[in-house]
C-alpha positions in Angstrom: 149.8 139.7 84.0 147.6 140.6 87.3 148.0 138.7 90.2 144.8 136.4 90.1 145.1 135.8 86.2 147.9 133.2 87.5 144.9 131.0 88.4 143.4 130.9 84.9 145.4 127.9 84.3 145.3 126.0 87.7 144.4 122.6 87.8 142.3 122.4 91.3 143.0 118.4 91.5 146.5 118.5 91.4 146.1 121.1 93.9 144.4 119.1 96.0 146.7 116.2 95.9 149.6 118.7 97.0 147.5 119.9 99.7 146.8 116.4 100.9 150.6 115.5 100.9 151.3 118.1 103.1 149.5 117.0 106.5 151.1 120.3 107.9 148.4 122.3 106.5 145.4 120.3 107.5 146.4 118.1 110.3 145.6 120.3 113.3 147.3 117.8 115.0 150.7 117.6 113.1 153.2 118.9 115.4 155.1 121.3 113.1 152.1 123.0 112.4 152.7 125.1 115.3 155.7 126.4 113.2 154.8 129.3 111.4 157.7 129.6 109.0 157.2 125.9 108.0 153.8 126.3 107.4 154.6 129.6 104.9 157.5 127.8 103.4 155.2 124.8 102.0 152.8 127.4 101.0 155.3 128.8 98.9 156.5 125.5 97.9 152.8 124.9 96.7 152.5 128.3 94.8 155.9 128.0 93.4 155.1 124.5 92.0 151.4 125.7 90.6 153.0 129.1 89.4 150.5 131.5 91.5 151.3 133.9 94.5 151.6 132.5 97.4 149.2 134.7 99.1 146.4 134.5 96.6 146.8 130.7 96.6 145.9 130.4 99.9 143.0 132.7 100.1 142.2 130.5 97.1 142.1 127.3 98.9 140.4 129.3 102.1 137.4 129.6 99.7 137.1 126.6 98.3 137.2 124.6 101.3 134.4 126.7 102.7 132.2 127.2 99.7 
C-alpha cells in the first residue's frame, strides 16, 4: 500500500476534532509548543490513531488549513 493510500478512509472531521484537542499544534502561545520533540510526539500519536503516516498527515493538515 502506498503511503498516500492511508488517507483514503481518513475521517477529516475526527482529525479536526483531535487537532483541536491539542493546543500545542495550533496555539502559538502554548508553552510546550517550543519543544520540537513534544510536537513530533503529538503528530505521531495523531497519525497512529488515524492509521496514517505522520509526515504525510502533517502535510495534509497544512494543505487543508491553507486551501
